[in-house]
C-alpha positions in Angstrom: 57.8 265.9 -40.7 57.6 264.7 -37.1 56.5 261.3 -38.3 59.6 261.0 -40.5 61.9 262.0 -37.6 60.3 259.5 -35.3 60.7 256.7 -37.9 64.4 257.7 -38.5 65.0 257.6 -34.7 63.4 254.2 -34.3 65.4 252.8 -37.2 68.6 254.2 -35.9 68.0 252.6 -32.5 67.2 249.2 -34.0 70.4 249.3 -36.0 72.4 250.2 -32.9 70.9 247.3 -31.0 71.5 244.9 -33.9 75.2 246.0 -34.1 75.7 245.6 -30.4 74.2 242.1 -30.5 76.4 241.1 -33.4 79.5 242.5 -31.6 78.6 240.6 -28.4 77.9 237.4 -30.3 81.2 237.7 -32.0 83.1 238.0 -28.7 81.3 235.0 -27.3 81.9 233.0 -30.4 85.7 233.9 -30.4 86.0 233.0 -26.7 84.1 229.7 -27.2 86.1 228.5 -30.3 89.5 229.9 -29.3 89.4 228.6 -25.7 89.6 232.0 -24.0 86.9 231.2 -21.5 88.2 229.5 -18.3 86.7 226.2 -17.3 85.0 226.6 -14.0 84.7 223.2 -12.2 81.3 222.6 -10.7 81.2 218.8 -9.9 83.0 217.3 -7.0 85.0 215.0 -9.3 86.3 218.1 -11.1 87.1 220.2 -8.1 88.6 217.2 -6.1 89.9 214.7 -8.6 91.2 211.4 -7.3 94.9 210.8 -8.2 97.5 208.2 -7.4 100.5 208.7 -5.1 103.2 206.4 -3.8 104.4 206.6 -0.2 104.6 204.9 3.2 101.5 203.7 5.0 102.1 203.7 8.8 100.3 202.7 11.9 101.6 203.2 15.5 100.9 200.7 18.3 101.3 202.0 21.8 103.6 199.9 24.0 103.1 201.6 27.4 101.1 198.6 28.7 103.9 196.2 27.8 101.6 193.8 25.9 99.4 193.8 22.8 95.7 194.3 23.7 92.8 192.7 21.7 92.0 196.0 20.1 95.6 196.5 19.1 95.8 193.0 17.7 92.7 193.6 15.6 94.3 196.9 14.3 97.4 195.0 13.3 95.3 192.4 11.5 93.5 195.1 9.6 96.7 196.8 8.6 98.1 193.5 7.4 94.9 192.9 5.4 95.3 196.4 3.9 98.8 195.6 2.8 97.7 192.2 1.3 94.9 193.9 -0.7 97.5 196.3 -2.1 99.8 193.4 -2.9 102.6 195.0 -1.0 105.6 193.3 0.8 107.8 193.6 2.7 106.5 195.2 5.9 108.7 197.0 8.4 108.3 196.8 12.2 110.2 199.6 13.9 110.5 199.8 17.7 112.2 202.4 20.0 115.8 201.8 20.7 115.1 201.8 24.4 113.9 198.2 24.2 111.9 197.0 27.3 108.1 197.0 26.9 108.3 198.1 23.2 110.5 195.1 22.4 107.8 192.7 23.9 105.1 194.5 22.0 107.1 194.3 18.7 107.5 190.6 19.2 103.8 190.1 19.7 103.1 192.2 16.6 105.4 190.0 14.6 103.5 186.9 15.9 100.2 188.4 14.8 101.6 189.2 11.4 103.0 185.7 10.9 99.6 184.2 11.9 98.0 186.4 9.2 100.1 184.8 6.5 103.0 187.3 6.2 106.2 185.3 5.5 108.9 185.7 8.1 111.5 186.8 5.5 109.2 189.6 4.4 109.2 191.3 7.8 112.0 193.8 8.4 112.8 194.8 12.0 114.4 198.2 12.7 114.6 200.6 15.6 114.5 204.4 16.0 115.8 206.6 18.8 113.2 206.7 21.5 112.3 205.6 25.1 111.2 202.1 25.9 107.6 203.3 26.3 107.5 204.7 22.7 105.1 203.3 20.1 105.9 200.5 17.7 105.5 201.5 14.1 104.4 199.2 11.3 104.7 200.5 7.7 104.8 199.5 4.1 105.2 201.4 0.9 102.4 201.3 -1.6 100.4 203.2 -4.2 97.4 204.9 -2.8 94.5 207.0 -4.0 94.1 210.6 -2.7 92.4 213.9 -3.4 93.1 217.5 -2.5 93.0 218.4 1.2 89.5 219.3 2.4 88.5 222.3 4.6 88.3 225.1 2.1 85.9 227.5 3.9 87.1 230.7 2.1 83.6 231.7 1.1 80.6 232.6 3.4 77.9 230.0 2.7 75.2 232.5 3.6 76.5 235.3 1.2 77.1 233.7 -2.2 75.8 235.5 -5.2 77.3 233.5 -8.1 74.6 230.7 -7.8 77.4 228.1 -7.6 78.4 225.5 -5.0 80.8 226.4 -2.1 84.4 225.4 -2.6 84.4 222.5 0.0 81.3 220.8 -1.4 82.0 217.2 -2.3 85.5 217.0 -0.9 84.6 214.6 1.9 82.8 212.3 -0.5 85.8 212.2 -2.9 88.1 211.5 0.1 86.0 208.6 1.3 85.8 207.1 -2.2 89.6 207.3 -2.5 90.0 205.7 0.9 87.7 202.8 0.0 89.6 201.8 -3.2 91.1 198.4 -2.3 93.7 198.4 -5.1 94.3 201.9 -6.5 96.4 200.6 -9.3 93.2 199.3 -10.9 92.3 202.9 -11.7 95.1 202.8 -14.2 95.2 199.2 -15.3 91.9 197.3 -14.6 92.0 193.8 -13.5 91.4 191.2 -16.2 87.9 189.8 -16.3 87.5 186.2 -15.2 86.1 184.0 -17.9 83.2 181.9 -16.8 83.1 178.3 -18.0 80.6 178.0 -20.8 79.1 174.6 -19.9 78.0 175.7 -16.4 76.5 178.9 -17.9 74.6 177.0 -20.6 73.4 174.5 -18.0 72.1 177.3 -15.8 70.2 178.9 -18.8 68.8 175.4 -19.7 67.6 174.7 -16.2 66.0 178.2 -16.0 64.2 177.7 -19.3 63.0 174.2 -18.3 61.5 175.4 -15.0 57.9 176.2 -15.3 55.9 177.9 -12.6 52.9 175.6 -12.3 49.7 177.3 -10.9 47.9 174.9 -8.6 44.5 175.4 -7.1 44.0 175.0 -3.3 42.7 171.5 -2.4 40.7 172.6 0.7 38.0 174.2 -1.4 35.2 172.7 -3.5 34.9 174.2 -7.0 31.6 174.0 -8.8 30.9 175.1 -12.3 28.5 178.0 -12.9 25.0 177.1 -13.9 
C-alpha cells in the first residue's frame, strides 16, 4: 500500500512540473512572437547610434593680441578645410562691433580664407555687440554626424549584478567615429564609385602574369655534382 502511495505522489509531482514547464514555455513563446519582450541594447552602436543633424559649426579666434598668430592661422586653415570637405559655402566672419583689434584680426582671417581658395563673394562679414578685444567668430551651416551625449555614470561599476555593460561604455568611441566622418551625407547617399579604365587594368594584370620570379644561384660558390 505504501508503494502505491509513493508511486502516486511521484507521478503527481512529475505532472505538476510538466504543467509548470508548459506554462512557462507558453509565456516565453507569446512574448517572443508577439513582441512583448523589450529590446535591451548591448552594443555601443545600439546604445549610441550615429545620427545626422544640421546646424552651425563655429570657431572663435581671440583678437586680444591684435594680430593673427601662426597657431590661429593654422586653426583657420583647418576650419576652412573642414568646410570644403563638407561642400559648404558661404562662410561667415563675425567680429565685435567695437572694431579696433578685432577688425584687424578679421581682415587677416579673411586673407587666410582667400588664400585657401574660398571665393571672396562666398565670405559674409557681420558684427555682433561686443568690445574691441572680443573674439572673431567664423561659422558655416552644415550637416554633421553626432551621437547621444556621453557621461552616463548612473550605475556603480563595482556593483552590477545584471552581467551587462555599464551605460557609458562605447559612447566615446561612437563620438570619435562621428567626428571623423568627412562628409556625413554619405551615410545616407553614398558617393558613386569611380570607374577604373579597363585598358590600364588589363595591362596591369598582363604585366603581373608575364613577370616570372627567376631563381638564380650565387656566382661566388663552386657547385659540384655528388659522386
